[in-house]
C-alpha positions in Angstrom: 160.0 117.2 -127.1 162.7 114.0 -126.6 166.4 115.3 -126.6 168.6 112.5 -128.7 172.0 111.8 -128.3 174.1 112.6 -131.6 176.1 109.3 -132.6 179.0 109.9 -135.4 178.3 108.4 -138.6 181.0 107.1 -140.7 179.8 109.7 -143.4 180.2 112.2 -140.8 184.1 111.7 -140.1 186.5 114.0 -142.4 189.9 113.0 -141.9 192.4 116.1 -141.9 196.2 115.4 -142.5 198.6 117.4 -140.1 201.9 118.0 -139.6 203.7 118.4 -136.7 207.2 119.7 -135.8 208.9 117.7 -133.2 211.9 119.8 -132.7 212.6 120.7 -129.7 209.9 118.7 -128.1 209.4 116.9 -125.3 208.7 113.0 -126.2 206.2 112.5 -123.1 204.3 115.9 -124.1 204.8 115.3 -127.7 203.5 111.8 -127.6 200.4 112.9 -125.8 199.1 115.6 -128.2 199.6 113.2 -131.1 197.5 110.6 -129.4 194.8 112.9 -129.2 195.0 114.3 -132.6 194.6 110.3 -133.7 192.4 109.6 -131.6 190.2 112.3 -132.7 189.1 113.2 -129.0 189.9 117.2 -130.2 186.7 117.0 -132.4 183.5 117.3 -131.6 182.1 114.2 -133.0 184.0 112.0 -131.0 183.1 108.3 -130.2 185.3 106.4 -128.5 184.5 103.2 -130.7 185.2 105.0 -134.0 188.0 106.3 -135.7 187.5 109.7 -136.0 191.0 111.1 -135.8 193.2 112.7 -138.3 196.2 111.3 -140.0 199.6 113.1 -137.9 202.6 113.5 -139.9 205.8 114.1 -137.4 208.9 115.5 -138.8 212.0 115.9 -137.2 211.8 113.2 -135.0 215.5 112.8 -134.2 215.2 116.9 -132.4 213.3 115.6 -129.8 213.9 116.0 -125.8 214.0 113.9 -122.6 214.1 114.8 -119.4 216.7 113.8 -116.1 218.6 110.6 -116.9 216.3 109.0 -119.8 218.7 108.9 -122.4 221.0 106.1 -120.6 218.7 105.0 -118.3 215.6 104.1 -120.5 215.7 101.1 -121.8 213.2 99.3 -124.8 213.4 95.6 -124.9 212.9 92.8 -127.6 211.9 89.4 -126.4 212.4 86.3 -128.3 211.0 83.8 -126.8 214.0 81.9 -126.1 216.9 81.4 -123.0 218.7 84.5 -123.4 216.6 86.3 -125.9 216.2 89.5 -124.2 217.3 92.3 -126.0 217.8 95.7 -124.7 218.6 98.9 -126.6 219.1 102.1 -124.8 217.1 105.7 -125.6 220.1 107.1 -126.9 220.9 104.2 -129.2 217.5 104.0 -130.6 217.1 108.1 -131.3 220.5 107.9 -133.5 219.3 104.5 -135.2 215.6 105.1 -135.3 214.1 108.0 -134.2 210.8 107.0 -135.9 210.1 104.2 -133.8 210.7 106.3 -130.3 207.8 108.6 -131.2 205.6 105.3 -132.5 206.1 103.4 -129.0 205.4 106.6 -127.4 201.9 107.1 -128.9 201.3 103.5 -129.3 201.7 103.1 -125.4 198.6 105.8 -125.3 196.3 104.3 -127.7 193.8 101.5 -127.0 195.0 98.0 -126.9 192.9 96.5 -129.5 192.1 96.4 -133.5 190.6 99.8 -133.2 194.2 101.1 -131.4 196.3 99.3 -134.4 194.4 100.9 -137.2 194.7 104.7 -135.7 198.3 104.0 -134.9 198.7 103.4 -139.1 197.4 106.7 -139.4 201.1 108.1 -137.7 203.8 108.8 -140.1 207.0 109.8 -138.7 210.0 110.8 -140.5 213.9 111.5 -139.3 214.4 114.9 -141.2 212.3 117.9 -142.1 211.2 116.3 -145.6 207.9 114.0 -146.4 206.3 112.2 -148.9 202.8 113.2 -148.2 202.6 116.4 -149.9 200.0 115.1 -152.5 197.7 114.8 -149.4 198.4 118.6 -149.1 198.7 118.7 -144.8 198.1 121.4 -142.2 200.8 122.8 -140.2 199.6 121.6 -136.5 200.9 124.1 -133.6 201.5 122.3 -130.7 200.2 123.4 -127.2 203.6 124.7 -125.5 202.9 123.4 -121.6 
């Protein structure tokens, strides 16, 4: 008898909607757990070349924490391509104006940088407050592991 390797088919994939509360969560640890959920690595049907992950809704994005002096020493860079066109933004300022971009940027760094990674990132929805417009999808509250 031959043992056959299981290959995930597109019809076998079930995408759930999960709600993650980012309040008082460390940015890096939160991002790794979100990336795992988006990628589908928590499922037994995980296949590296397919999108087997779930949709993730992150609420309370402005309440994340960071360790050390990252609020003043971590910068986000945007370069226009022109001389003198480098813009820098401190993490503190980015959290005040666009806390959703902080989490999105951290998660993007943990996903594959190709077409699949871009498709997976579209399943991440980040919101500043505790409200989100995805109640019709009946999202399930996901408890993050506290490590």
